N, C-alpha and C positions, 0 to 999 in steps of 0.2 A: 785331769778332771775326775773326781771320783763320780759312782753312777748315784749316789744320794745327792751330791751337789747338781749333778743337771736336772735330777727330779724335782728338787725345790727351784732352781730356778724357771722350769716349766711350769711348776705350779704357781709360783708369784706370777709370772706372766698370764697364765690363765686367769687367775684371781683379778688381776688387773685388768684385764680385758673384759672380763663380766663387769667387775665395777663401770667402767667406761662404757659399755653396751646401754649398763640399766641405766646412767645419768644419761644417756643421748636418747633413750627411747622415754624416759620420763620428759626431758625438756621438749619430745616432739610432742607427745600428747598435751601437754600444759599448751605449747602454741596452738596446737589445732582448737582445743577447748576454747582457748581465749579468740581464735580466729572466727568460729561459731559465734559468741558471744557478741561479738562486734558486728556480725552479720545481721544478727539479729537487733542490736541498735540502730542498724541503718533503716530496717523495716518500722521499728519504733518512731523514727523521725517521719518517715512517710506517713503512718498511721497517725501523729499527731495532726500534721499538717491535712489530713484529711478531716480527722474530727473537727479543726479549728473552721474549716471551711463550711461544715453543715450548719452551724446555728446561722451563718450569713444568709446560706439558701433560703433554710426556713424563714428567715425574717423578711427575705425579698417577695418568698412566696405569701407570706401572711396577707399581707396586704390585697392580694388577688383573691386569694381561695378562703373566704373567712367560715364558709359553709363545712370545709376539711380539716377542722381542727384536731379531730381524731388522728388523721394521717400525719399531721405536723408533730403532734404529740407523741406518735409512734416512731416517727424519726429521732426526737429529741431523747426519748428514754432509750431507743437501739443505740445513740452515739455514745449516751453514758455507761450503758452498760458494758460495751466494747472499751471506751476509754478505762474502766475500771480493769476488763481482763488484759489488754496490753500493758497496764501497771505491774499486774500480778505475774505476769509472764517474763515483765523485764528483771525481774529480782532472780530470776533462775528460770532462763531461757530453754534449758536442756530437759525441764520437766513434762512428763506426757501429759497430766491432769491441766497444767496452767495451759499447753498447747492446745488443747483439745477446748478448754474454756474460751482462749482466745478465738478459734477456730468457729465455736458456736456462735460466739458474740457478734463476729465478722459477718457471717452466715444471716444472723437475725438484722443487722445494719443493712446490708446488702439489700436485703427483702423489702425492708423499710423505705430503701432509697427508691427503688424499681418501685414499690406502690405511689411514691411523691411523683415522680417523673410521667405515671401513666396517669395522674391527678392533673400535673400541669399541661398534659396534650390537651385538655379540655378546655384550657383557656388561652386563647389566641395572643391577648394583649401580654399577659404572663410569658409566653413562649417568644414574645418581640421583645421584653425587656432586656435592656442591654446589660444591666446588671446579671441577670438573670444566666444571658447566654455565658457571660463572662466566668461569672461562680461552676457554672456546669464544665466548661470546658478544662477548667482549672482542675475538677473534681476529676475529670476523665486521665486529664495529665498525670493525676495523684495516683489513680487506679494504677496506670502503666507502670509508675515508679514501685507501687507495693508490690504488683508481681516482679518486677525483676530484682526487687531487694528478696522477696521470698524464694526465689529460684537461688540466689546466692547464698542463702541462709542455708536451704536443703541442702546444696551443694557443700557447703561447708562441714555441716551435721554429718553427711554421709562420709565425707573424708576421715572426720573424727572418729565416727564408728565404725568404719573399715580398719583404721589402724589401732584400737582397740580390742578387736577382734582377731587379728591376725596373728599367729605363733611365730614367736614367742614372745613380741608385746602383749598378748593377752595377759601373760603371767603379773608383766609389770602393773598393766592397768588394774587387775583385780588385787594385786599387792599394796597399790595406793588409791584405791578407790575410783576409778575412772570409771564412770557408768555412762551406759548409751544415752546418747540424746535423742531427742523426739523431733522428727519432722513438723513443719507447719505444713499442712496439708490442707487444700481446700474442700470443703465439700460439695456435694455435688450441685445445689444451688448457686453456689458461690465460685463455681468452675467459668461464669462468664461474667463480665465486669455489669455494672446498670447499664440500660442502654439511655444515652444522652443524645437527644437529637431535638435542635431547635431551627428549624426551615422557616 
């Protein structure tokens, strides 16, 4: 075998190996991107469940706390703002601006719910209302599900971002425009779920 033929075979094997590596790295990045998008879809499901519970909670409270109309309206306004933010974030779950908007809207909603539950504490009949207790329990359960879904999303984003940043995959990520995704971080006041207690 001539030296030229050996060099040609080594070159062909090297090119085929490089092409196979690029294909494998690209497919891995696509898989990881789809995984974090799916993880956000799970957050979306839980947030929609939460948003669906809030009007029922407000309607139940409305019958008892007629003088607290401002608090009830603030909860509904915060709920609507958060629902809009989650819709925008669903369109591009890796977008930093959409994640920041969603995080801010969720913080505002959590604050409004906290004020509602503080008002509810002052109305013993409302606290004892079976429907209110059930809705509050469902809301607390949903808050826990949101927290678990957020953790899964952030884990998926971290794995994706790491895959985009390590060498030599960073070259493939840059070539095919795989950009870093943003975590969905809880703001300081959102780090604790609203306290819901009816004894």
